[in-house]
SEBA-23462 format. One record per residue: x, y, z of N, C-alpha, C in turn. Coordinates in steps of 0.2 Angstrom, whole numbers, padded with zeros to 4 digits, always signed. Example, Ala and Ser with C-alpha at 12.3 -4.5 7.8 and 13.67 -1.06 7.14 Angstrom:
+0066-0028+0039+0062-0022+0039+0066-0016+0039;+0064-0011+0035+0068-0005+0036+0064+0000+0039;
This chain:
-0314+0444-0568-0311+0446-0563-0307+0440-0562;-0305+0440-0554-0298+0437-0553-0300+0428-0554;-0304+0425-0551-0308+0427-0545-0304+0426-0540;-0305+0432-0536-0296+0431-0532-0296+0428-0527;-0303+0425-0522-0304+0418-0516-0296+0423-0515;-0294+0428-0511-0290+0427-0508-0290+0435-0504;-0288+0437-0498-0290+0441-0495-0283+0448-0500;-0287+0452-0499-0285+0459-0503-0286+0464-0499;-0282+0468-0498-0284+0473-0492-0286+0478-0497;-0292+0484-0495-0293+0488-0500-0295+0493-0496;-0295+0500-0499-0295+0506-0496-0300+0511-0502;-0303+0512-0499-0309+0517-0503-0306+0524-0500;-0309+0529-0506-0306+0537-0504-0311+0542-0498;-0317+0535-0497-0318+0541-0490-0319+0533-0487;-0316+0533-0481-0318+0527-0476-0320+0529-0470;-0324+0531-0471-0326+0534-0463-0331+0530-0460;-0337+0530-0458-0342+0526-0456-0344+0522-0462;-0347+0516-0459-0349+0512-0465-0352+0515-0470;-0360+0516-0469-0363+0520-0473-0361+0525-0479;-0355+0529-0474-0351+0535-0478-0347+0533-0482;-0344+0526-0481-0339+0524-0486-0343+0520-0491;-0348+0518-0490-0353+0514-0494-0355+0520-0500;-0357+0527-0499-0360+0533-0502-0353+0534-0507;-0350+0536-0501-0343+0540-0506-0339+0535-0512;-0341+0528-0508-0337+0524-0514-0341+0523-0520;-0347+0525-0522-0352+0525-0526-0349+0529-0533;-0347+0525-0538-0345+0529-0543-0346+0524-0550;-0343+0527-0556-0346+0524-0562-0349+0528-0565;-0354+0525-0571-0359+0528-0575-0363+0534-0572;-0367+0537-0575-0371+0541-0571-0376+0538-0570;-0380+0538-0566-0384+0535-0562-0392+0536-0564;-0391+0541-0570-0399+0540-0572-0403+0536-0577;-0406+0534-0580-0407+0529-0585-0407+0535-0591;-0406+0528-0596-0407+0532-0604-0412+0533-0603;-0412+0541-0610-0419+0543-0611-0424+0537-0613;-0429+0538-0611-0435+0533-0613-0434+0527-0610;-0427+0523-0607-0425+0518-0606-0425+0515-0600;-0422+0509-0599-0420+0504-0590-0415+0507-0588;-0414+0505-0582-0407+0506-0577-0408+0499-0574;-0400+0498-0573-0398+0493-0570-0392+0496-0565;-0393+0493-0558-0386+0497-0555-0385+0491-0550;-0376+0489-0551-0372+0482-0550-0368+0486-0545;-0368+0483-0540-0364+0484-0536-0360+0478-0535;-0354+0479-0534-0348+0473-0534-0341+0477-0528;-0338+0471-0527-0333+0473-0522-0327+0476-0526;-0324+0479-0523-0319+0485-0527-0313+0483-0522;-0309+0477-0524-0306+0475-0524-0298+0476-0525;-0298+0480-0530-0292+0483-0535-0294+0485-0540;-0291+0487-0546-0292+0491-0552-0294+0487-0557;-0293+0480-0556-0295+0474-0560-0302+0472-0557;-0304+0473-0553-0313+0472-0551-0314+0479-0557;-0312+0485-0554-0317+0490-0558-0316+0488-0566;-0312+0487-0569-0311+0485-0576-0315+0481-0578;-0314+0474-0575-0319+0469-0578-0326+0470-0579;-0330+0472-0571-0336+0475-0571-0339+0481-0576;-0334+0483-0577-0335+0491-0582-0335+0487-0590;-0329+0482-0590-0330+0478-0599-0338+0476-0598;-0340+0471-0593-0346+0467-0596-0352+0472-0594;-0353+0478-0591-0358+0483-0592-0358+0486-0598;-0352+0488-0599-0352+0493-0607-0354+0488-0613;-0351+0479-0612-0354+0476-0619-0362+0476-0618;-0364+0475-0611-0373+0474-0611-0374+0480-0615;-0372+0485-0612-0376+0493-0616-0375+0494-0622;-0370+0491-0625-0370+0489-0631-0373+0485-0635;-0378+0480-0632-0382+0475-0636-0387+0477-0633;-0389+0482-0627-0396+0484-0625-0397+0491-0626;-0395+0497-0630-0394+0503-0631-0400+0508-0626;-0406+0504-0625-0412+0506-0622-0410+0507-0614;-0403+0501-0611-0404+0500-0604-0396+0506-0601;-0398+0508-0593-0391+0513-0592-0390+0507-0587;-0383+0506-0587-0380+0501-0581-0373+0506-0578;-0376+0506-0570-0373+0511-0567-0369+0504-0561;-0362+0504-0559-0359+0500-0558-0357+0504-0549;-0358+0501-0544-0355+0503-0538-0350+0502-0533;-0344+0503-0534-0342+0498-0530-0342+0500-0522;-0342+0493-0518-0340+0494-0512-0335+0491-0507;-0334+0494-0503-0327+0492-0499-0327+0485-0495;-0322+0484-0494-0322+0478-0488-0315+0474-0489;-0314+0471-0485-0308+0470-0483-0307+0462-0486;-0311+0458-0486-0313+0452-0491-0320+0452-0491;-0320+0446-0496-0328+0444-0497-0333+0447-0491;-0331+0444-0485-0336+0445-0481-0338+0449-0478;-0333+0454-0478-0336+0461-0477-0339+0465-0480;-0336+0464-0486-0341+0467-0493-0348+0463-0494;-0348+0457-0491-0354+0455-0493-0361+0459-0484;-0355+0461-0480-0359+0462-0474-0361+0472-0475;-0356+0474-0479-0358+0480-0481-0362+0482-0487;-0364+0478-0491-0370+0476-0496-0375+0478-0492;-0377+0472-0489-0383+0473-0484-0385+0479-0479;-0377+0484-0478-0378+0488-0474-0382+0495-0480;-0379+0494-0485-0381+0498-0491-0389+0497-0492;-0392+0492-0494-0398+0490-0497-0401+0492-0490;-0400+0490-0483-0403+0493-0477-0403+0501-0478;-0400+0505-0479-0401+0512-0478-0405+0513-0485;-0408+0511-0488-0412+0512-0493-0412+0511-0501;-0405+0509-0502-0403+0508-0509-0406+0502-0513;-0409+0503-0520-0410+0496-0523-0405+0495-0528;-0402+0492-0526-0397+0489-0531-0401+0481-0535;-0401+0482-0541-0404+0476-0545-0399+0470-0544;-0392+0469-0543-0388+0464-0544-0383+0466-0540;-0378+0458-0539-0372+0459-0536-0365+0455-0537;-0359+0456-0535-0356+0451-0537-0355+0449-0532;-0356+0441-0531-0353+0438-0526-0349+0431-0528;-0345+0429-0524-0342+0421-0524-0345+0417-0521;-0343+0410-0524-0346+0405-0518-0347+0403-0511;-0343+0408-0508-0342+0409-0502-0350+0413-0502;-0353+0416-0504-0357+0422-0500-0364+0417-0504;-0366+0412-0507-0371+0409-0506-0376+0409-0500;-0372+0406-0495-0375+0405-0489-0378+0414-0485;-0374+0418-0486-0375+0422-0481-0380+0427-0487;-0379+0427-0493-0385+0432-0497-0391+0427-0497;-0392+0421-0496-0398+0417-0495-0400+0418-0490;-0396+0417-0484-0400+0418-0477-0403+0423-0474;-0400+0429-0477-0402+0436-0477-0408+0438-0482;-0410+0435-0484-0415+0435-0491-0414+0441-0494;-0408+0442-0497-0408+0446-0500-0406+0446-0506;-0408+0442-0510-0409+0439-0517-0414+0434-0520;-0415+0434-0525-0422+0433-0529-0417+0426-0531;-0422+0420-0530-0418+0414-0531-0421+0413-0541;-0417+0413-0546-0418+0410-0552-0421+0405-0556;-0423+0401-0551-0427+0394-0552-0432+0394-0558;-0436+0402-0555-0442+0402-0561-0439+0402-0567;-0434+0407-0569-0430+0408-0574-0426+0403-0578;-0423+0397-0574-0422+0393-0577-0428+0388-0580;-0431+0387-0577-0438+0385-0579-0443+0386-0586;-0443+0392-0587-0447+0397-0589-0443+0398-0595;-0437+0400-0594-0436+0403-0600-0431+0401-0607;-0433+0400-0612-0431+0395-0618-0423+0395-0617;-0419+0401-0617-0413+0399-0618-0409+0397-0609;-0411+0397-0605-0410+0394-0599-0408+0386-0599;-0409+0383-0605-0410+0376-0605-0402+0374-0609;-0400+0380-0614-0396+0379-0617-0389+0380-0614;-0390+0386-0609-0386+0388-0605-0384+0383-0600;-0389+0379-0597-0386+0376-0591-0385+0368-0594;-0385+0366-0599-0383+0364-0602-0376+0362-0605;-0374+0369-0605-0365+0369-0606-0363+0372-0599;-0364+0372-0593-0361+0374-0587-0361+0365-0583;-0356+0366-0581-0356+0359-0576-0361+0358-0572;-0364+0354-0569-0367+0353-0565-0365+0355-0557;-0359+0354-0556-0356+0355-0550-0355+0363-0548;-0355+0367-0555-0353+0376-0552-0361+0378-0551;-0369+0374-0554-0374+0375-0551-0376+0373-0545;-0373+0368-0542-0375+0365-0537-0370+0370-0531;-0365+0372-0533-0362+0377-0528-0365+0383-0528;-0370+0385-0532-0376+0392-0529-0381+0387-0527;-0382+0383-0525-0388+0383-0524-0391+0380-0517;-0392+0384-0513-0394+0384-0506-0403+0383-0505;-0404+0376-0500-0409+0373-0501-0414+0374-0506;-0411+0371-0511-0415+0371-0519-0416+0376-0522;-0416+0383-0519-0415+0390-0522-0409+0391-0525;-0410+0392-0533-0402+0392-0536-0400+0401-0536;-0395+0403-0532-0394+0407-0531-0393+0412-0538;-0388+0409-0541-0386+0413-0548-0380+0409-0553;-0381+0408-0559-0377+0405-0562-0369+0408-0564;-0366+0406-0559-0356+0406-0562-0356+0410-0569;-0352+0415-0567-0350+0416-0575-0340+0415-0574;-0338+0413-0569-0331+0411-0569-0330+0407-0563;-0325+0403-0563-0322+0401-0556-0316+0397-0559;-0312+0395-0552-0307+0392-0551-0307+0387-0546;-0304+0382-0549-0302+0375-0546-0296+0372-0542;-0296+0368-0538-0290+0368-0534-0287+0363-0536;-0279+0364-0542-0276+0360-0543-0267+0362-0542;-0263+0356-0542-0256+0357-0539-0251+0359-0547;-0250+0365-0544-0243+0370-0549-0237+0363-0546;-0233+0363-0552-0227+0361-0550-0221+0363-0558;-0215+0364-0555-0210+0365-0559-0207+0363-0562;-0209+0363-0567-0208+0358-0574-0201+0357-0575;-0196+0362-0574-0188+0362-0575-0182+0358-0566;-0188+0358-0562-0185+0353-0557-0187+0349-0556;-0194+0345-0558-0194+0338-0559-0189+0336-0565;-0187+0339-0569-0185+0336-0574-0175+0336-0571;-0173+0343-0567-0166+0341-0565-0167+0334-0558;-0173+0333-0555-0171+0331-0552-0175+0322-0554;-0173+0322-0560-0177+0315-0564-0184+0313-0563;-0188+0316-0560-0195+0314-0559-0200+0315-0564;-0204+0310-0567-0209+0310-0571-0214+0314-0568;-0217+0317-0574-0224+0322-0572-0228+0317-0569;-0234+0321-0563-0236+0317-0559-0243+0316-0563;-0243+0310-0562-0250+0308-0564-0258+0309-0561;-0263+0311-0563-0269+0310-0562-0270+0306-0553;-0268+0298-0555-0269+0295-0551-0263+0293-0544;-0260+0300-0544-0257+0299-0538-0260+0299-0532;-0257+0296-0527-0257+0296-0520-0257+0301-0515;-0257+0301-0509-0255+0306-0505-0248+0302-0504;-0247+0296-0502-0239+0294-0503-0234+0295-0507;-0238+0296-0514-0236+0298-0519-0231+0305-0520;-0236+0309-0517-0235+0316-0517-0229+0316-0514;-0230+0314-0505-0226+0315-0501-0219+0313-0504;-0217+0307-0507-0212+0305-0508-0209+0308-0515;-0213+0312-0517-0211+0317-0524-0207+0323-0520;-0213+0325-0515-0209+0332-0511-0204+0331-0507;-0202+0324-0506-0195+0323-0502-0188+0324-0507;-0192+0320-0512-0185+0320-0518-0182+0327-0521;-0188+0331-0522-0188+0338-0524-0183+0345-0518;-0185+0342-0513-0182+0346-0506-0176+0343-0507;-0174+0350-0507-0163+0350-0506-0162+0355-0501;-0153+0354-0498-0152+0360-0496-0146+0361-0501;-0147+0366-0506-0141+0367-0511-0135+0372-0509;-0136+0374-0502-0131+0379-0501-0124+0375-0495;-0127+0369-0495-0125+0366-0491-0125+0368-0482;-0130+0372-0478-0129+0376-0471-0135+0370-0468;-0137+0366-0472-0138+0358-0465-0146+0361-0466;-0148+0366-0470-0155+0368-0469-0158+0366-0477;-0164+0364-0478-0167+0366-0484-0166+0371-0487;-0166+0374-0493-0168+0381-0495-0172+0380-0501;-0175+0373-0504-0179+0373-0507-0183+0366-0505;-0190+0367-0506-0195+0363-0502-0199+0359-0507;-0201+0356-0507-0205+0350-0511-0212+0354-0514;-0216+0359-0508-0223+0359-0508-0223+0365-0502;-0227+0369-0506-0230+0374-0500-0238+0374-0500;-0242+0382-0494-0248+0379-0496-0249+0388-0493;-0255+0390-0494-0258+0398-0496-0257+0397-0487;-0256+0403-0483-0258+0404-0476-0263+0408-0475;-0265+0412-0479-0269+0417-0478-0278+0418-0482;-0278+0411-0483-0285+0406-0487-0284+0401-0484;-0293+0396-0483-0292+0391-0484-0292+0387-0489;-0295+0392-0495-0297+0390-0503-0290+0386-0505;-0286+0388-0505-0279+0387-0509-0275+0384-0503;-0278+0382-0496-0273+0380-0492-0275+0373-0490;-0280+0372-0485-0281+0365-0480-0288+0363-0485;-0291+0364-0489-0296+0364-0492-0298+0356-0493;-0291+0357-0502-0291+0353-0505-0288+0346-0501;-0284+0348-0496-0283+0340-0492-0289+0336-0488;-0292+0342-0484-0300+0341-0482-0303+0336-0486;-0305+0338-0492-0309+0334-0496-0308+0330-0498;-0300+0328-0499-0299+0322-0501-0298+0317-0495;-0298+0320-0489-0298+0314-0483-0304+0312-0482;-0311+0315-0486-0319+0313-0487-0319+0318-0481;-0316+0323-0479-0322+0327-0472-0323+0333-0478;-0326+0340-0471-0327+0343-0471-0325+0350-0466;-0327+0357-0466-0327+0358-0460-0333+0361-0457;-0339+0360-0461-0345+0360-0459-0349+0354-0461;-0356+0354-0460-0359+0349-0459-0364+0352-0465;-0365+0346-0471-0369+0346-0475-0372+0352-0477;-0378+0354-0472-0380+0360-0471-0380+0366-0470;-0372+0365-0466-0368+0373-0466-0371+0375-0459;-0373+0372-0454-0375+0376-0448-0371+0372-0440;-0366+0368-0444-0364+0365-0438-0354+0364-0440;-0350+0366-0436-0344+0366-0438-0342+0356-0436;-0337+0355-0441-0334+0348-0439-0326+0349-0441;-0324+0354-0436-0317+0354-0437-0312+0351-0434;-0314+0345-0428-0310+0341-0426-0313+0335-0428;-0315+0332-0436-0317+0324-0436-0312+0322-0438;-0311+0316-0437-0305+0311-0442-0303+0314-0446;-0307+0316-0452-0307+0317-0460-0301+0323-0458;-0305+0328-0456-0300+0334-0453-0293+0333-0451;-0293+0330-0445-0288+0328-0442-0283+0324-0447;-0285+0322-0450-0280+0317-0454-0277+0321-0461;-0281+0326-0462-0278+0332-0468-0274+0336-0464;-0275+0338-0458-0271+0343-0456-0262+0340-0453;-0267+0335-0450-0260+0330-0448-0253+0330-0455;-0257+0327-0460-0253+0326-0466-0247+0332-0467;-0252+0338-0467-0248+0344-0469-0244+0345-0463;-0246+0345-0458-0240+0346-0450-0234+0341-0450;-0233+0334-0454-0230+0330-0454-0223+0334-0461;-0227+0336-0467-0223+0338-0470-0217+0342-0469;-0220+0347-0463-0216+0354-0459-0212+0350-0454;-0212+0346-0451-0210+0344-0446-0203+0340-0449;-0205+0337-0456-0201+0332-0458-0197+0336-0464;-0198+0344-0463-0197+0349-0468-0196+0346-0474;-0201+0344-0478-0204+0343-0483-0205+0350-0487;-0207+0352-0482-0214+0360-0483-0210+0365-0478;-0210+0372-0479-0209+0377-0474-0215+0377-0472;-0217+0383-0466-0223+0385-0463-0225+0389-0469;-0233+0387-0469-0238+0390-0474-0237+0398-0474;-0236+0401-0482-0235+0409-0483-0240+0413-0485;-0240+0419-0485-0247+0420-0492-0243+0421-0497;-0249+0419-0500-0249+0417-0509-0242+0421-0514;-0244+0428-0513-0240+0431-0516-0232+0428-0516;-0230+0426-0510-0223+0425-0508-0222+0418-0510;-0226+0413-0511-0227+0407-0516-0224+0409-0521;-0229+0412-0525-0228+0414-0533-0221+0414-0532;-0217+0421-0529-0211+0423-0531-0207+0417-0531;-0206+0412-0523-0204+0407-0521-0205+0402-0526;-0210+0399-0529-0210+0397-0537-0206+0397-0540;-0207+0403-0543-0201+0405-0548-0196+0407-0548;-0193+0407-0543-0186+0407-0541-0183+0402-0540;-0187+0395-0539-0187+0387-0540-0184+0385-0534;-0187+0390-0525-0188+0389-0521-0192+0384-0517;-0198+0382-0522-0202+0378-0522-0204+0375-0527;-0206+0369-0526-0207+0364-0532-0214+0365-0534;-0220+0364-0528-0225+0362-0530-0227+0366-0525;-0236+0369-0528-0241+0373-0523-0246+0372-0524;-0253+0376-0522-0261+0373-0524-0265+0380-0526;-0267+0380-0531-0270+0386-0532-0276+0385-0536;-0277+0391-0540-0284+0390-0545-0278+0393-0552;-0281+0396-0558-0280+0398-0562-0277+0402-0562;-0278+0408-0557-0276+0414-0556-0270+0415-0557;-0266+0410-0554-0258+0411-0555-0254+0413-0562;-0256+0411-0566-0256+0413-0574-0253+0420-0575;-0259+0424-0573-0260+0429-0575-0253+0433-0570;-0249+0431-0566-0244+0434-0565-0237+0430-0567;-0238+0425-0569-0232+0421-0569-0231+0420-0579;-0235+0422-0582-0234+0421-0591-0233+0429-0593;-0235+0433-0590-0232+0441-0591-0225+0444-0587;-0224+0437-0584-0217+0439-0580-0211+0433-0584;-0216+0431-0590-0210+0426-0593-0210+0420-0590;-0212+0417-0585-0211+0412-0583-0216+0407-0585;-0214+0401-0587-0217+0397-0593-0215+0389-0588;-0210+0388-0586-0208+0383-0582-0213+0380-0576;-0219+0379-0581-0224+0375-0576-0229+0371-0579;-0231+0367-0574-0240+0365-0577-0244+0361-0569;-0249+0359-0571-0254+0358-0568-0255+0350-0566;-0258+0348-0561-0262+0341-0560-0266+0341-0557;-0270+0335-0554-0276+0337-0549-0272+0334-0542;-0276+0335-0537-0270+0334-0530-0272+0327-0530;-0266+0326-0525-0267+0318-0525-0275+0315-0521;-0274+0310-0523-0282+0308-0521-0279+0303-0511;-0282+0304-0507-0284+0301-0501-0288+0296-0501;-0294+0295-0495-0298+0291-0496-0302+0292-0501;-0303+0300-0506-0306+0300-0510-0302+0306-0515;-0306+0308-0518-0305+0313-0523-0311+0318-0525;-0311+0324-0522-0317+0329-0525-0314+0336-0526;-0316+0337-0531-0314+0344-0536-0317+0349-0530;-0310+0352-0527-0314+0359-0523-0312+0367-0528;-0320+0370-0527-0319+0374-0532-0323+0382-0529;-0322+0387-0531-0324+0392-0530-0328+0395-0536;-0331+0398-0537-0333+0404-0542-0337+0412-0540;-0341+0414-0546-0343+0421-0545-0348+0422-0548;-0354+0426-0546-0357+0426-0551-0361+0432-0550;-0367+0435-0554-0372+0441-0551-0380+0440-0551;-0380+0438-0543-0389+0435-0542-0392+0443-0543;-0398+0441-0544-0404+0446-0542-0405+0447-0538;-0406+0454-0534-0408+0456-0527-0413+0457-0527;-0416+0456-0523-0427+0456-0519-0425+0465-0520;-0420+0468-0518-0422+0476-0521-0422+0479-0527;-0422+0474-0531-0422+0477-0538-0430+0476-0541;-0429+0482-0543-0437+0486-0547-0437+0483-0554;-0432+0479-0555-0434+0475-0562-0429+0470-0563;-0435+0463-0559-0429+0460-0560-0429+0455-0566;-0433+0456-0571-0433+0452-0577-0427+0457-0581;-0425+0463-0580-0420+0465-0586-0414+0461-0581;-0414+0461-0573-0408+0459-0571-0405+0453-0572;-0410+0448-0574-0412+0442-0577-0407+0442-0583;-0408+0445-0587-0407+0447-0595-0400+0447-0593;-0397+0452-0589-0391+0454-0588-0385+0451-0582;-0389+0445-0581-0387+0439-0577-0382+0433-0582;-0390+0432-0589-0387+0430-0596-0381+0430-0599;-0381+0437-0598-0376+0441-0603-0371+0439-0599;-0369+0438-0594-0364+0436-0589-0361+0430-0593;-0364+0424-0595-0362+0418-0596-0363+0418-0605;-0365+0424-0608-0364+0422-0616-0356+0421-0617;-0358+0419-0622-0350+0418-0626-0346+0423-0627;-0351+0432-0627-0346+0436-0628-0340+0438-0624;-0343+0436-0617-0340+0436-0610-0335+0432-0608;-0338+0425-0609-0336+0420-0608-0328+0422-0611;-0329+0423-0618-0322+0423-0621-0317+0427-0618;-0319+0434-0614-0316+0439-0613-0310+0431-0605;-0312+0428-0603-0309+0425-0596-0304+0419-0600;-0306+0418-0607-0298+0414-0609-0292+0418-0610;-0293+0422-0614-0288+0427-0613-0282+0424-0620;-0275+0425-0622-0271+0424-0625-0264+0421-0623;-0259+0419-0625-0254+0419-0620-0251+0424-0617;-0251+0429-0621-0248+0435-0617-0252+0439-0613;-0260+0439-0614-0263+0442-0610-0268+0437-0606;-0268+0432-0603-0271+0426-0599-0276+0429-0595;-0281+0426-0596-0287+0426-0592-0284+0423-0587;-0286+0425-0579-0285+0423-0574-0292+0418-0570;-0297+0417-0573-0303+0412-0571-0304+0408-0577;-0307+0402-0574-0311+0399-0579-0316+0398-0582;-0319+0400-0588-0327+0402-0590-0330+0397-0588;-0336+0397-0585-0342+0393-0584-0344+0387-0591;-0344+0391-0596-0347+0387-0602-0344+0384-0603;-0344+0376-0603-0340+0371-0606-0336+0373-0613;-0340+0373-0617-0337+0376-0625-0333+0380-0624;-0333+0385-0622-0328+0391-0621-0321+0389-0617;-0321+0386-0612-0317+0384-0609-0313+0380-0611;-0315+0376-0615-0311+0367-0620-0307+0373-0625;-0307+0381-0624-0305+0384-0633-0298+0386-0627;-0296+0385-0623-0291+0388-0618-0283+0383-0622;-0283+0376-0619-0278+0374-0623-0276+0376-0632;-0284+0376-0634-0282+0377-0642-0280+0383-0643;-0283+0388-0640-0278+0396-0641-0268+0397-0637;-0268+0392-0636-0260+0391-0634-0258+0393-0627;-0264+0395-0623-0263+0399-0615-0261+0393-0612;-0253+0394-0609-0252+0387-0603-0257+0389-0598;-0256+0382-0594-0252+0377-0595-0253+0371-0600;-0246+0367-0600-0250+0363-0605-0256+0358-0604;-0258+0356-0596-0263+0351-0596-0269+0357-0593;-0269+0362-0596-0277+0367-0598-0282+0364-0596;-0284+0358-0600-0290+0356-0602-0291+0352-0593;-0288+0350-0591-0288+0347-0582-0293+0353-0580;-0293+0359-0580-0296+0363-0576-0302+0362-0577;-0306+0360-0583-0315+0360-0583-0314+0352-0583;-0309+0348-0585-0310+0340-0584-0312+0338-0579;-0310+0342-0572-0310+0341-0566-0316+0341-0564;-0320+0346-0566-0328+0347-0563-0332+0343-0566;-0331+0342-0573-0336+0339-0574-0333+0329-0575;-0328+0328-0572-0327+0319-0570-0327+0317-0564;-0326+0321-0560-0324+0319-0553-0332+0324-0549;-0331+0321-0543-0337+0325-0537-0335+0331-0538;-0339+0334-0533-0336+0340-0532-0338+0342-0523;-0333+0347-0521-0334+0348-0512-0340+0352-0512;-0348+0351-0510-0352+0354-0510-0356+0353-0504;-0357+0356-0501-0356+0365-0501-0349+0365-0497;-0347+0370-0503-0342+0375-0500-0341+0377-0492;-0338+0375-0489-0339+0378-0480-0339+0384-0478;-0344+0388-0480-0347+0397-0481-0354+0397-0475;-0352+0397-0471-0358+0401-0467-0357+0406-0467;-0364+0409-0466-0367+0416-0467-0360+0420-0464;-0357+0418-0458-0352+0423-0456-0345+0422-0457;-0344+0420-0464-0340+0417-0468-0332+0422-0466;-0331+0427-0463-0325+0430-0465-0322+0430-0455;-0328+0428-0451-0328+0428-0445-0322+0421-0446;-0326+0414-0449-0326+0409-0449-0319+0408-0451;-0318+0408-0457-0311+0408-0459-0306+0411-0455;-0307+0418-0454-0301+0420-0449-0300+0416-0442;-0304+0414-0440-0305+0408-0434-0300+0403-0436;-0302+0400-0443-0299+0394-0444-0292+0395-0445;-0290+0399-0447-0283+0401-0449-0279+0403-0443;-0285+0406-0438-0278+0407-0433-0276+0401-0430;-0281+0397-0429-0278+0390-0426-0274+0389-0430;-0276+0385-0435-0271+0381-0440-0264+0388-0439;-0261+0391-0440-0256+0394-0437-0253+0393-0432;-0258+0393-0429-0254+0390-0420-0252+0381-0421;-0255+0379-0426-0253+0371-0427-0247+0371-0429;-0246+0374-0436-0242+0374-0440-0235+0377-0437;-0237+0381-0433-0232+0383-0430-0228+0380-0424;-0231+0374-0423-0229+0371-0415-0231+0373-0411;-0236+0378-0411-0237+0381-0403-0243+0376-0401;-0246+0372-0407-0252+0367-0401-0252+0360-0406;-0252+0356-0402-0252+0349-0407-0260+0350-0412;-0260+0344-0417-0266+0344-0421-0272+0344-0416;-0273+0339-0412-0277+0337-0409-0280+0342-0405;-0274+0346-0402-0277+0351-0396-0280+0358-0401;-0277+0359-0407-0278+0364-0412-0283+0364-0413;-0287+0357-0415-0293+0356-0418-0300+0357-0414;-0297+0355-0409-0303+0354-0404-0305+0360-0400;-0299+0365-0402-0299+0373-0398-0304+0376-0403;-0302+0375-0409-0304+0379-0416-0313+0375-0416;-0312+0369-0416-0319+0369-0414-0324+0370-0410;-0321+0372-0405-0324+0374-0399-0327+0380-0401;-0324+0384-0405-0323+0391-0407-0329+0393-0412;-0328+0389-0416-0333+0388-0422-0340+0387-0421;-0341+0384-0415-0348+0380-0412-0352+0386-0412;-0351+0393-0410-0355+0397-0411-0355+0403-0415;-0349+0399-0421-0351+0406-0427-0353+0401-0431;-0352+0394-0433-0355+0391-0438-0363+0390-0435;-0368+0392-0437-0378+0391-0435-0380+0393-0440;-0387+0390-0439-0393+0390-0444-0399+0393-0439;
């Protein structure tokens, strides 16, 4: 899967009331079990064609390896991860009994707090294969799906936030590629050198940097984390949007706009286009941009860690198939979850130079083959090295009401970056509104 971490507008063939939409969207394999065998039902977010094909490929491979098992895929609609989670809860409340569901890291708090999932701690303790698997998965990836000591799921793929830079623009400006120990001051100086008025109209038409306006993950979170802050408390029970650390990060970004080093943030799709056209020199994202760049023949890019602020933390998100409490066959569901991190499945996320994967395999041994098979960028080993070698932002600020939380944060940030509110006033208003959204 993508793992998208981006808002994708979805439409199901039937979009009336929630329960009707959920039932109408149910499709895929025949729901009956194979003769004399067992069955599993898996629900997933139907964000687009890739969601269906990716989940189907895994299900088909599992059934090939387990001929007595029938896997049914049930797509569930949703405007984003948050509404998808809510719709799955509605599905289960209506009497359905799916065995597993796809979640992103943002959903760990929701599914745990709503007692939708069965933690896998007992399987990790007793299954002889589990130690081998977890030994090949970065600790940060496991911690990112752990809530109050309960391991919600093993992640099968993930993305961390890195800085993409246009190598052609760096060469033309005579700037050396950034190094992993660069600082915020280094970053701003580099972005300023890359900003240019190429048509002589007195305004920049090439900017040094920009960031996504439609998500906090590839937007402000890397800066907040590297300022030593977060948008919620460690227990994800209180908002911390107006702390000095968050203020420092948002001020830094806002200054880049007012100093005309960066334009106002824009949707990620626009960032991709302007980066390829040479209108943006740097931006932040995970591995997913290569699925756009490489098929289009664009290879003039590489990646580097975000610049270090008061600290450096790897900001990441992943996806997995937690076992649902509604499952009538949790042991078989565990076998499926294990299969999603098998070498066979993990290799699919590596891809080829012509058809690259757009997320990072969770198995370290598999992720390290990305550079070996020649999939750009040149610095691709940095993806896994970042989560192995640096502290991670855990928890990711994803309260149970994540959809409302993120939209509230983005709305206030838009006002700040548009000059409609000062950083201080904007963050105070954000904190006030979030106080009733981030609760336990």
